[in-house]
N, C-alpha and C positions, 0 to 999 in steps of 0.2 A: 504494500500500500504506500501511496505517496505521503511524504511529510506534509504537514498542514500548519498554516498560521492564519489567524482571523483578525481582520481590522474592523473594529466597532467604533461608533462615534457617540458623542454626548447628545446629538440631535441631528436632524437632517441638514445636509449642505455644509458640513464642517470639513469636508475634503476626504471622506473615506474612499470614494471611488478613485480619486487622484493618487492618494497614498498607495492604494492597492495596485494601481496601474504602474506607478513608479517602481514598486517592489518587483512586479512581474518583469519589467525591463532590466533591472539590476540582476536578478537571478538568471535571466536569459543571457545577459552579457557575461555572467560568470560561468556559463556552460551547463546550466541545469535546464531540464525540460520542465517548464512551468506552465500552469493553466489557472485561469480565474474561475471563481464560482460565487454565485449569489442565489440562494435558494428561492427567494421571493423578491421581486422588484416591482415597484409601482412607477410607471413612467409612460409618457405618450410618445417619446422618441424610441422607435424600434427599428429593427434591421431584419432583412430576410437572408437566410443562409443559402448556400449553394443548393441545399436539398429543398428549399422552399419553406423553411421553418422560421418562425418569428422569435426574436429575442431582444432584450434590452440593449441599448447602445452602450451603456457603461461597460458591460462585459465584452462588447465588441472592441471598445478602446483597449481594455485590459488584454484581450487576446492578441490584438495588434502589437501591444507592448511586449507580449510574450513570444511574438513572432510565430504564432500558430493561427490556423484558420478558425474563425468564430463558429461555435457549435451550440445548438439550442440547449444541450445538457449543461452548459455553463450557467444557464438561467432557467431552471425548470418551471418556475411559476412567474408569469408576467401578468400584472394587473394594469389594464389601460382604462382609466376613469372615463365614463360616458356621462356622468352627472356627479353632483355633490354626494350622492348616496350609493352609487353603483359603479361597477366596472365590468369590462369584458375580461374574462378569465382565460388565460392561455397556458396550457400545460405542455411542457416539452415541445413548444413551437406550434401547437395546434389549439384553435379556439374550442373551448368546451362549453361556452355560453356566457350570457350576461347575468350577473348576480348582484343583488343588493348587498350592502356591507354585512347585514345580519346573517344572510344566507351563507355568504362566504366564510364568515367566522365560525358558523356552525359546521361547515364542511371541511375547513382547511386541514384538519388533522388527517382527513382521508387522502390528502396529497403527500403525506409523509413517505409513502412507498415510492412515489415518483421522484421525490427529492433524493431518497437513499439510492435508488437505481441510477439516477443521473450522476450523483457523486461517485459511486463505485465505478461506473464506466469511465469517468474522467480520471479517476485515480489510477486506472490501469494504463493510462497514456502518459502520466507525468511523474516527475521526481518530487515536485512541490506543487501544492495547490494553495493559492492565496484567496481566502474567502472574505467576502465583504458582507457586513451586517446591513441593517436598514434602520433609519431613524435612531431611536434611543433604546438601549437594553433595559431601561427602567420605567417603561410605561406600565405602571403598576396594575392597571385594570386589564392589561392585555397579556401579562407575562405567563399566565398559566397555560396559554395555548400557543406560546411562542415557537415558531419554526424557522426564525431567521436571525436571531441574536443569540442569547445564552442557551436557549433551548437547542439550537443547532450546534453551538459550541460543545455542549455536553454530548450530543449525539455523535459528533466527530472526534471528541476528545481533543479539541483544538486550543492551543494557547492563544490569548487575546492581547492585542495592543489597542488601547483606547485613545481616540483622537478628539481633541478639543480645538475650537477655533478662537484664537485670541483676538482676531480682527473684529469679531462681532461683540467683544467685551464679555466680562464675567467668566473668564476661563477657569479661575479657581473654583467658583461655584459649579461650573460645568463638570469639571473633572472630579473634584473631591465629593461633590454632591452625588454624582453618578456612582462613584465607588461606595459611598456610604449606604446607598439604597440597594446595592446588590446583596443577594444571599451569600452566606459564608463560602459555600462551594463555588458559587459564581465568582466571587471576589478572588478566590485562589487561582482562577484561570487567568486573571489579568496579570500579565508579566511586565507591563510597563505602560506609560502614557506618552503621547506625542502632542506637543503644542504646535499647532499649525497656523500658517499665515501670519508670522511675526514680521512686523515692519521696524526698521531701524537697527540700532546697535544691539546685537544679541547679548553682549556682555552685561548690558543693563538689566537683563533678566536673570542674572545669576542668583539673586536672592529669591526670585520667583521659583526657580528650580529647586532650591533648598526647601522652600515652603511646601511645594507640591510633594517632594519626596518624603518630607517629615510628616505632613498631615495625611497624605495619601498612602503612606507606607508602601510605596512602589517606586520603581526607577523611572526617571524621565529619559526616555530612549532618544529623544531629539527635540530640538526646537527648529521647525522648518520655516524658512523665510517665505514671505509673500513673493511667489515667483510669477513673472509675466510670461506664462506659457499659454498658448492658445490650443485648448483641447475641447473635444465634443462635450456638450452638456447633455444631461439625460432627462431633465424635467423642468417644470415651470418655475423652479426657483433659480433659474439661470441668471447670473449676473449680467448677461447681455441685455436682459430686459430692463435693467435699472439704469443703463447708460443714457445720459442726456447729451450724446455727442452731437456736435454741430455738423451741418451738411458738408461733405467733402466735395472735391472737384466733380466726382461722380457720386450722386446721392441715391442710395437704395432705401426705399421705405417698405418695410415688411409689415403687413397688417397683423397686429397681435390679437389673434382670435382667442376667445375664452377657452376653447379646447384645442389650441394650437398643438400640432404634432410634427415631428421630424423637422424642426427648425434648423437642424444642422445642415440642411440643404444649402445654406447661404454662407457657411463659415469659411469657405474657400476664399471669399472676397476679402477676408481680414488680412490676407497676405499683402495687400496694397494699402499703404498709409493714406493715399489720396482718395480712397473709396470709403464712404461711410455706409454702414448698415444700421439703420435705425428701426426699432420696433415701435409701431404707432398704434395707439388704442383710442385716440380722440382726434376729431377733425382738426382742431386747432394746432395739432402737432404734425400734420401731414406735410405742410410746406409745399415746395415745388420740386419734388424728386425727379430724377431722370427715369426711374423705373419704379412702379408700384408692384409689389409681389404679394399675392394672396397665398399663404402656405397651406399645408395639410391641416385637416381637422378631424377630431374623433367624433364630432357631432355636427355634421355639415349644415343640416337644416336649422339647428338652434343657432349656430354661429352666423348664418346668413340672416336670420331674423334679427339678431343683435346688431349687425351692420346696418340694417335698415333703420332700426330704432335709434341708433346713436349718430346717424347721418353719414357714416363712413361709406356706405354703398353709394349714396348720391355723390359724395366727394370723389370717389374713384371714377364714376361715370363722367363727372366734369373734367377730371384729369385726362381721361381718354379722349374727350371731345377737343381738348386743347392739343392733342397729339402726343401725349405722354405714352411711354411703353407700359403695358399692363401684362403681368405674367402670373399664371396660376398653376400650382402644383397639387395634384391629387384632389383633396376636397376643394382647394382653391380653383382648380380646373373645372370641377363640377359647377361651382358658383358662377363661372363665366358664361355658362350655357343659357339656354332659354328656360328650361324647367328641370326641377329635381323632384322625383316622385318616390314615395316610400310606402308602397301598398302592403308590405309585409311587416310593418312596424319595426324595422331594423333599428331605427333611431326613435322617431316620435310619431311616425305615421303621417298621412296626408301628402301634400305636395306644395311646392313653392315655386314661384317664378324666379329664375336666375337673373343675373345682371344683363343678359341679353346680348353679349358681345359676340358669342360664337354660335353657329347654327347646329347645336347639339342638344340632345336631351339625355338625362341620366335617370335610371331606375335603380334604386338601392335593392340589393338582393341579399339573401342569407349567406350565400357562398362568398367567402373571403378570398380575394385574389392575392396570392403570395408567390411571387416569382422573381428571379433575377432577370435583368433585362440587358440585352446587348443589341444595339441597333444604330440607326443614324438619324440625323435631321433630314426628313424627307423633303420638306419645302418650307420656305420662310418668306413671309410677306413683310412689307413695311420696313421699319428700322432695322430689323434683324435679317433682312434679305442678304443672301450670300453665305449663310450658315449651312446651306444644303450640302449633304454628303459627309459632314463632320460626324465622327464616331461618338456614340453615347453609351456609357455603361452605367447601370444603376439597378434599381429594383422597384417593383410595384407592390403595393400593399393597400388594398382598398375594398370596401363593400360597395358594389355597384357596377353597372355597365353603362358606358356612354357611347351613344351612336349619333352620327350626323343625320339630319333629316332632310338635307338638301346638299347640293354640291359644296364641298368644303375642302380647304387646303389642309392636307395631312402635314402636321408639324413634326412629330416623331413617328418613326416607322412602326408598322404593325397595328395601326389604328389606336395608338396610345396617346395621341395628342393632335390638336388642330389649332389653326391660327386664322386670323382675319385682320387685315390692316396691321396695326401696331399692338394687337392683342394675341397672346400665345398661351396655350394650355397644354399640360402634359401630366400623365400619371407617373412619370419616371422620377423617383427620388434619386438624388445624386446627379441630376442633369448637368449642373455647373462644375462638377468635380474634375473633369478633364481640362488641362490647361488651355487647349485649343478652343474649347467652348467658352471658358471664362474670359480668355483674352479677346476673342472675337466679340463677345457680348459687350464687354467694357469699351472696346475700341469703337464699336458701332454706336453705342450710347454717347460716347465723347464726340464722335463725328456729327451726330444728329444735333448735339447741343453746341457745336462750334467750340469744343474744348480740346485741350491737349493734355495727355499724361502718358507716362511710360509704364508698360506692362511686361517688360522683359523679365522681371524677377518672378513672375507667376510660374508656379510649378503645378503638376498634377497634385490634387489635394492629398492623395495618399503619401506622396513624397514629403509634402509640407508637414503632415501630421507626424511622420517618422522623425523628422528633425526636432519637432517639439517634444516627442517622447524621450529623445536623447538628452535634451536640456533638462527635462523633469528628472530623469534618472541621475544625472550629474548633480543636480541640486539636492536630491534626497541622499545620495551617497555621501555628500559632504556634510549633511546636517544630522543624519541618523547614526546611531551606534550600530553599524552593520555587524561588527564582531559579536555583539550581544544578540542581535537578531538571528545570526547563524547558530549561536549556541541554543537559543530557544527551539530552533528547527532541528537541532541535532545533526547539523551538517558542517562540513569542513569548508572554510573560506580561505582560499589560496590567493585572493586578490588584495 
């Protein structure tokens, strides 16, 4: 069986995913076969594996750090919220249904066999498994049915490192409070704490380390600096949404839907300092972007209704009338059509008129499309004319079928997207990830706006991400006591 170490946190978004990812890259660099694991994840950002199975993007990032192909067994339970009280439940990459929170909590111990089987299969392939927890291990009302934090640590007999986020404040209360609320056997599993996202002179925290070790009765394994690495985010707590960045030479406005999903589709543009990617949820913040993007959604009908209520739908129509480029992906593509119908109550039932830009109709169906995509730009009208023939690699993941009801220009091959004038829609996530696509899109937007900027530094997004993983690993190796971590794992560190 593989060696195992588990990364838990004091709360959501303290950096568990990133610490786990960095450890995967360090262990891989040191010659070990390493794999990530998270028994249960809740996120709207997901990925489709080569086999057509669905998994959370955090474990995809960690698998990429480990230099192995992402597999659904790395994330056996994925919950994709469809409302404030319910989620689509995905087990080992396949949808088992939509459940209200109470129903899922009543049934989640039934999924233990799936978690065990997934972990054991992964263990046969790896020397080390880096396990990530979820949220906090001391949600007292939920602990008795835990399958993702200390309950899982006990099942795997895993040593635990506990991460706290000093940038958000209250790191002593976070770490010491969490330790104090653990049961004695759980507390014994914690082999150290990590202070994450420290800004400034680390020597000024020497007294803090002493206090944490004295009060917490455990080792501070490292104080990790706030690192400016650009990594995929997995959920709606993304720091990207909080940025109030000013418009760049090329300004990209992404409509921040209430059920936004797969917003990593636009991260490749962060390679260019002169390009701004702003997430907009109010009309007053829309400004005069070069391109408006409507992203994926886990509840397309609900999000379209909200856009009409808050005025953003009308604002997007106005921008299109002014000649702005409008782009929709997945749920956003469905919104750009004439009508979306939900006869089987996949989301909310009924039907809604779309924004009317594209001559297509969408009918939501119970069957979820999950497939990798490899094709081309078939045809491109308007501002993006000239992209024809460029290779596109990505994946489709959607409930629904979209068909043209009159002659329409196919945008992405295989009937996966259509365009008209300066409006473009596609089901393909990852459309912008190839450098030739991103470079041409930015260059054509610049040309249309009479602007100039350099795009030579653009790389395929996969290459850019790999460079960021190396920066992350270097920062963690310099700030964590890796000798101690290797001792916890029972492994030899020759580096």
